[in-house]
C-alpha positions in Angstrom: 0.0 0.0 0.0 1.5 3.3 -1.0 1.7 6.3 1.3 -1.1 8.8 0.6 -0.6 12.6 1.3 -2.6 14.1 4.0 -5.1 16.4 2.1 -7.0 17.4 5.4 -4.1 19.3 7.1 -4.9 22.7 6.4 -7.8 24.5 4.3 -6.1 25.6 1.1 -6.3 25.1 -2.6 -3.9 22.7 -4.3 -3.5 23.4 -8.0 -2.5 20.3 -10.2 0.6 21.5 -12.0 3.3 18.9 -12.9 5.5 21.6 -14.5 5.9 23.7 -11.3 6.6 20.5 -9.3 9.1 19.1 -11.7 10.9 22.4 -12.0 11.3 22.8 -8.2 12.2 19.1 -7.7 14.9 19.4 -10.5 16.1 22.7 -9.2 16.9 21.6 -5.7 20.0 19.4 -5.2 19.6 18.3 -1.6 16.8 16.5 0.2 16.0 13.9 2.9 15.1 10.3 2.2 12.5 9.2 4.7 12.0 5.4 5.2 10.5 3.1 7.9 11.4 -0.2 9.3 9.5 -2.0 12.2 7.7 1.2 13.0 10.8 3.2 13.3 11.4 6.1 11.0 14.9 6.6 9.5 15.8 9.8 7.6 18.9 10.4 5.6 20.0 13.7 3.9 21.1 13.0 0.3 21.7 14.8 -3.0 19.5 13.7 -5.9 18.7 14.2 -9.5 15.2 14.1 -10.9 13.9 13.0 -14.4 10.5 12.2 -15.6 8.8 11.0 -12.4 11.9 9.3 -10.9 14.2 10.5 -8.2 17.7 9.1 -8.5 20.0 8.8 -5.5 23.6 7.4 -5.2 24.9 5.7 -2.2 27.3 3.0 -1.0 26.9 -0.6 -2.0 25.6 -1.7 1.4 24.1 -0.1 4.5 21.0 0.6 6.5 19.0 2.4 4.0 19.5 -0.2 1.3 18.3 -3.0 4.0 15.3 -0.8 4.9 14.3 -0.2 1.3 14.4 -4.0 0.4 12.3 -4.6 3.5 9.8 -1.7 2.9 10.1 0.1 -0.4 7.5 2.7 0.4 9.3 6.1 0.9 9.0 9.8 0.8 11.7 12.3 -0.3 11.6 15.9 1.0 13.5 18.6 -0.7 13.5 22.3 0.2 15.2 25.5 -0.1 15.0 28.9 1.7 14.2 31.8 -0.5 14.7 34.6 2.0 16.1 35.4 5.5 14.2 35.0 8.7 11.5 37.7 9.1 9.5 39.1 11.9 6.4 37.0 12.5 4.2 38.3 15.3 7.1 39.8 17.1 9.6 37.0 16.6 12.2 36.9 14.0 11.8 33.2 13.3 9.9 32.7 10.2 11.7 31.8 6.9 10.2 31.9 3.6 10.9 28.7 1.6 9.9 26.3 -1.2 9.5 22.5 -0.4 8.6 19.4 -2.2 7.3 16.2 -0.7 7.4 13.2 -3.0 5.8 9.8 -2.1 6.8 6.7 -4.0 8.3 3.3 -4.2 12.1 2.9 -4.1 14.2 0.1 -5.2 17.9 -0.7 -5.2 19.4 -0.7 -8.6 21.3 -3.9 -9.3 22.0 -3.9 -13.0 25.5 -2.5 -13.9 24.3 -0.6 -17.1 21.2 0.9 -15.4 23.5 2.0 -12.4 25.9 3.5 -14.9 23.2 5.5 -16.6 21.9 6.7 -13.3 25.3 7.8 -12.0 25.9 9.6 -15.3 22.9 11.8 -14.5 24.8 12.8 -11.3 27.9 13.4 -13.2 25.9 15.5 -15.8 24.6 17.6 -13.0 27.5 18.0 -10.6 30.6 17.5 -12.8 29.7 18.3 -16.5 32.0 16.8 -19.0 33.0 13.8 -16.9 32.1 10.3 -17.6 31.3 7.6 -15.1 34.2 5.0 -14.8 34.3 1.4 -13.9 36.0 2.5 -10.6 32.8 4.6 -9.8 30.7 1.7 -10.5 32.8 -0.5 -8.1 32.1 1.8 -5.1 28.7 3.5 -5.8 25.1 2.1 -5.5 22.0 3.7 -6.7 18.4 4.0 -5.6 15.4 5.0 -7.8 12.2 6.3 -6.5 9.2 5.9 -8.8 7.2 9.0 -7.7 3.4 8.3 -7.2 2.5 11.7 -5.8 4.2 15.0 -5.1 3.3 18.2 -3.5 5.0 21.7 -3.5 4.5 24.4 -1.1 5.9 27.9 -1.6 5.8 30.5 1.1 7.3 33.6 -0.5 5.4 36.0 2.0 4.9 34.8 5.6 1.7 32.9 6.0 0.8 33.3 2.3 1.3 29.8 0.7 0.7 28.4 -2.6 0.4 24.7 -3.0 0.7 22.5 -6.2 0.4 18.7 -6.9 2.1 16.4 -9.3 0.5 13.1 -10.4 1.9 10.6 -13.0 0.9 11.5 -16.6 
């Protein structure tokens, strides 16, 4: 059973807009992979790439997150960035304007060498343009792909004035 977003949290209008969601997810480089095993949450900050409804993550060849994903592939990935400095909110300078994306989906550990090479190349293209993935890279890097099932974006450019969008598979 896939994780479903909570649509009853706050009374707001969420506008379907895949383009806004994809642009923001593709424009942010860092995020947090959130998983669960035996009713215990586990969250790991990671950089990522995004293409066509898939989030690509690179990692080691073994470790806790890979074990958790094999046991329970239902995950969410949270990416965010601040778009301003903290501002006064009711007498406290503690409110920051930001954009965030929460993507819900099913993750899998990539086992095929060629698929892993292609995924790692997406990272190289984003973070080290002009470089090619080597056999040495493949020997030490694993990959995870998340097939996104639902995605929501929240943008708060002015304190307490939020805009919401949602993404769904085409």
